[in-house]
C-alpha angles and dihedrals in degrees: 000000000000092000093051095053130228117343092236089062094053122098134181127207119194110199122196117200129175150100120322120274096017098119104268094133092042091050093045091051092049092046092048091050092049094048090049089051088054088054101258120138100237137166133188117227113194114195089197090063090052090049093050092049094048102036105021133255099273108073119160121228090257089067088070098046116118091225093055101096094190091051092048091051092047093049092047090050095053092044089054090049091053091047092050091050091048093050092047090050091050091049089053091058107282117140 
């Protein structure tokens, strides 16, 4: 505990990664609700929401291909935006 610093300065990020439509958002919402019930200040950051806001809701399958450089850059950009928002939220007191 002494090496990790004060408990109020510790934060935990739980990241769910996987194929589409496999329950990541459902699981994250349930986990967020449970942790809030336990008294933890939690928030759910969904990279898909950032993508839909920035690039629209109708993305073709090619957008998600690994060999589509524009798609890779767009997905990396929205992931970075979500990460920045999460870090800012944690610095403001989120757990």
